[in-house]
C-alpha positions as CSV (number, residue, x, y, z in Angstrom):
1,M,-175.6,104.1,-161.1
2,A,-178.2,106.9,-160.9
3,Q,-180.5,106.7,-157.9
4,P,-184.3,106.4,-158.5
5,R,-186.0,109.8,-158.5
6,I,-187.7,110.6,-155.2
7,T,-191.5,110.5,-155.5
8,L,-193.6,113.4,-154.2
9,E,-196.1,112.0,-151.7
10,S,-199.0,113.6,-149.8
11,G,-198.0,114.9,-146.4
12,N,-194.2,114.8,-147.1
13,I,-192.0,117.8,-147.1
14,Y,-189.4,118.3,-149.8
15,H,-186.6,120.6,-150.8
16,I,-187.1,121.5,-154.5
17,W,-184.4,123.2,-156.6
18,T,-183.6,123.9,-160.2
19,H,-181.3,125.9,-162.4
20,A,-181.2,127.7,-165.7
21,N,-179.8,126.0,-168.7
22,G,-176.2,126.7,-169.4
23,N,-175.0,130.2,-168.5
24,E,-178.4,131.9,-168.9
25,N,-180.4,133.6,-166.2
26,L,-183.9,132.7,-165.2
27,F,-184.7,136.2,-164.2
28,R,-183.4,139.3,-166.0
29,C,-185.4,142.0,-164.2
30,D,-187.6,142.5,-161.2
31,E,-190.8,141.9,-163.1
32,N,-189.6,138.5,-164.2
33,F,-189.3,137.5,-160.5
34,R,-192.8,138.8,-159.7
35,Y,-194.3,137.1,-162.8
36,F,-192.8,133.8,-161.7
37,L,-194.2,134.1,-158.2
38,R,-197.7,134.8,-159.7
39,R,-197.4,131.7,-161.9
40,Y,-196.1,129.7,-158.9
41,Q,-199.2,130.7,-156.9
42,H,-201.4,129.6,-159.8
43,Y,-199.8,126.2,-160.5
44,V,-198.2,125.0,-157.2
45,H,-200.3,126.4,-154.4
46,P,-203.3,124.2,-155.2
47,V,-201.1,121.0,-154.7
48,A,-198.5,122.0,-152.2
49,E,-198.0,124.3,-149.2
50,T,-194.8,126.4,-149.2
51,F,-192.6,126.9,-146.1
52,A,-189.8,128.8,-147.8
53,Y,-188.6,130.0,-151.2
54,C,-185.8,132.0,-152.7
55,L,-185.5,133.1,-156.4
56,M,-181.9,133.8,-157.6
57,P,-181.0,135.1,-161.0
58,N,-180.0,131.7,-162.4
59,H,-181.6,129.2,-159.9
60,L,-184.2,128.8,-157.2
61,H,-185.0,126.9,-154.0
62,L,-188.3,125.9,-152.6
63,M,-189.4,124.0,-149.5
64,I,-192.9,122.5,-149.9
65,R,-195.2,120.0,-148.4
66,V,-197.5,118.1,-150.8
67,R,-201.1,118.7,-149.8
68,K,-203.4,116.0,-148.5
69,E,-204.7,113.5,-151.0
70,D,-208.3,114.8,-150.7
71,E,-207.1,118.4,-151.4
72,I,-205.3,117.3,-154.5
73,L,-208.2,115.2,-155.6
74,E,-210.6,118.2,-155.3
75,F,-208.1,120.3,-157.3
76,V,-208.1,117.6,-160.1
77,R,-211.9,117.5,-160.1
78,K,-212.2,121.2,-160.6
79,K,-209.7,121.4,-163.4
80,K,-211.3,122.3,-166.7
81,N,-211.4,119.9,-169.7
82,K,-211.0,116.9,-167.4
83,P,-213.2,113.8,-167.3
84,N,-215.8,113.5,-164.5
85,L,-213.8,112.3,-161.5
86,Q,-216.7,112.3,-158.9
87,G,-216.5,108.5,-158.6
88,L,-212.8,108.5,-157.8
89,A,-212.4,107.8,-154.1
90,D,-208.6,108.3,-153.9
91,L,-205.6,109.1,-156.0
92,G,-204.0,105.6,-155.7
93,G,-200.5,107.1,-155.6
94,L,-201.1,109.5,-158.5
95,E,-200.1,112.6,-156.4
96,N,-196.5,112.3,-157.6
97,S,-197.4,112.6,-161.3
98,I,-200.0,115.3,-160.5
99,V,-197.6,117.5,-158.5
100,S,-194.7,116.9,-160.8
101,Q,-197.0,117.9,-163.7
102,Q,-197.9,121.1,-162.0
103,F,-194.3,122.0,-161.6
104,S,-193.7,121.2,-165.2
105,N,-196.6,123.4,-166.2
106,L,-195.1,126.2,-164.1
107,F,-191.7,126.0,-165.7
108,N,-193.1,125.7,-169.2
109,S,-195.5,128.6,-168.7
110,Y,-192.7,130.8,-167.4
111,T,-190.4,129.7,-170.2
112,K,-192.9,130.5,-172.9
113,S,-193.4,134.0,-171.5
114,I,-189.6,134.7,-171.3
115,N,-189.1,133.3,-174.8
116,K,-191.8,135.6,-176.2
117,K,-190.6,138.7,-174.2
118,Y,-186.9,138.3,-175.1
119,D,-187.3,136.6,-178.5
120,R,-185.4,133.5,-177.5
121,K,-186.1,129.8,-178.2
122,G,-185.7,126.5,-176.4
123,S,-185.9,125.3,-172.8
124,L,-184.9,127.7,-170.0
125,F,-184.6,125.3,-167.1
126,I,-182.4,122.2,-166.8
127,P,-184.3,119.0,-167.3
128,N,-185.9,117.4,-164.2
129,F,-186.1,119.7,-161.2
130,R,-184.3,118.2,-158.2
131,R,-186.0,117.1,-155.0
132,K,-185.0,115.8,-151.6
133,L,-187.2,114.4,-148.8
134,I,-186.9,116.3,-145.6
135,D,-187.2,113.7,-142.8
136,S,-185.7,115.3,-139.7
137,D,-186.3,118.3,-137.5
138,K,-182.7,119.5,-137.9
139,Y,-182.9,119.4,-141.7
140,F,-186.3,121.3,-141.6
141,V,-185.0,124.3,-139.7
142,R,-181.5,124.4,-141.3
143,L,-183.1,124.2,-144.8
144,I,-185.3,127.2,-144.2
145,A,-182.2,129.1,-143.0
146,Y,-180.2,127.9,-146.0
147,I,-182.9,129.0,-148.5
148,H,-183.2,132.5,-146.9
149,N,-179.4,132.9,-146.8
150,N,-178.8,131.8,-150.4
151,P,-178.4,135.4,-151.7
152,V,-175.8,136.0,-148.9
153,H,-174.0,132.7,-149.7
154,H,-173.7,133.8,-153.3
155,G,-172.5,137.3,-152.5
156,F,-175.5,139.3,-153.7
157,V,-176.4,140.9,-150.4
158,K,-175.0,141.0,-146.8
159,T,-178.2,139.9,-145.0
160,P,-181.4,138.0,-146.1
161,N,-183.4,141.2,-145.4
162,N,-181.7,142.9,-148.4
163,W,-182.9,140.3,-151.0
164,P,-186.5,141.0,-152.0
165,F,-187.4,137.7,-153.8
166,S,-187.6,135.3,-150.9
167,S,-190.0,134.2,-148.2
168,W,-187.8,135.8,-145.5
169,H,-190.0,138.9,-145.6
170,S,-193.2,136.9,-145.0
171,Y,-191.7,135.7,-141.7
172,L,-191.2,139.3,-140.6
173,L,-194.8,140.3,-141.2
174,D,-197.6,139.7,-138.7
175,K,-200.2,139.4,-141.4
176,T,-201.2,136.2,-143.2
177,T,-199.4,135.3,-146.4
178,N,-199.2,132.3,-148.7
179,I,-196.3,131.0,-146.7
180,S,-197.0,128.4,-144.0
181,K,-194.9,130.3,-141.6
182,Q,-196.8,129.7,-138.3
183,E,-196.2,126.0,-138.5
184,A,-192.6,126.5,-139.5
185,L,-192.0,128.9,-136.6
186,K,-193.1,126.2,-134.2
187,W,-190.2,124.1,-135.3
188,F,-187.8,126.9,-134.3
189,G,-189.6,127.3,-130.9
190,T,-189.3,131.1,-130.8
191,K,-188.8,134.0,-133.1
192,K,-185.5,134.5,-131.3
193,N,-184.3,131.0,-132.3
194,F,-185.6,131.6,-135.9
195,F,-183.2,134.5,-136.2
196,A,-180.4,132.8,-134.3
197,T,-180.5,129.7,-136.7
198,H,-180.3,132.0,-139.7
199,N,-177.3,133.8,-138.2
200,Q,-175.5,130.6,-137.2
201,L,-175.8,128.6,-140.4
202,N,-172.3,127.6,-141.6
203,Q,-170.8,126.1,-144.7
204,V,-170.4,122.6,-143.1
205,E,-174.2,122.5,-142.6
206,V,-174.7,123.7,-146.1
207,K,-172.8,120.7,-147.5
208,I,-174.8,118.3,-145.3
209,L,-178.0,119.7,-146.8
210,F,-177.0,118.6,-150.2
211,E,-175.6,115.1,-149.4
212,D,-177.3,112.4,-151.5
């Protein structure tokens, strides 16, 4: 029997991942990757913080935290063509549907662009992106390492540094980015531990990350 889908609640951290339909690729060229990230910033950033991401040719991984209820409420109020929500005091648990809809808008927007560019039809992503609640410190740090090592795991590159379409590079920069890296680095303790965790990730831990 299928388990009930995990709800996306304010303040919780989740691993989000999805895949292309069939044998297709989500991203065919570098500009596809860049365009998706721009769309991601537009649709997801207002409702969720991002700790890590990695875009692969046929799938992607994200690590997010759903924003506070008042932040999401303010976003909803500012959206165009919406009824006046000034009297709404709280979301009453609606954040799951709002955040899920933003992801749906992201995937649909990207699909429409790809369909137009490559003269294709139909859905590009599998139905229903997957999500898992991150509820332990160990899972938190291991997941960041797993996401950044995904291109290595699949044999595309030898180190995370060689893959341009992940948040790994944001962690190497001293300047502010759209990645919530300062908070994430506190979980590792030191930059040294950050790199050590990435280097020590093994396949046993990878399997644990995906246990249902």
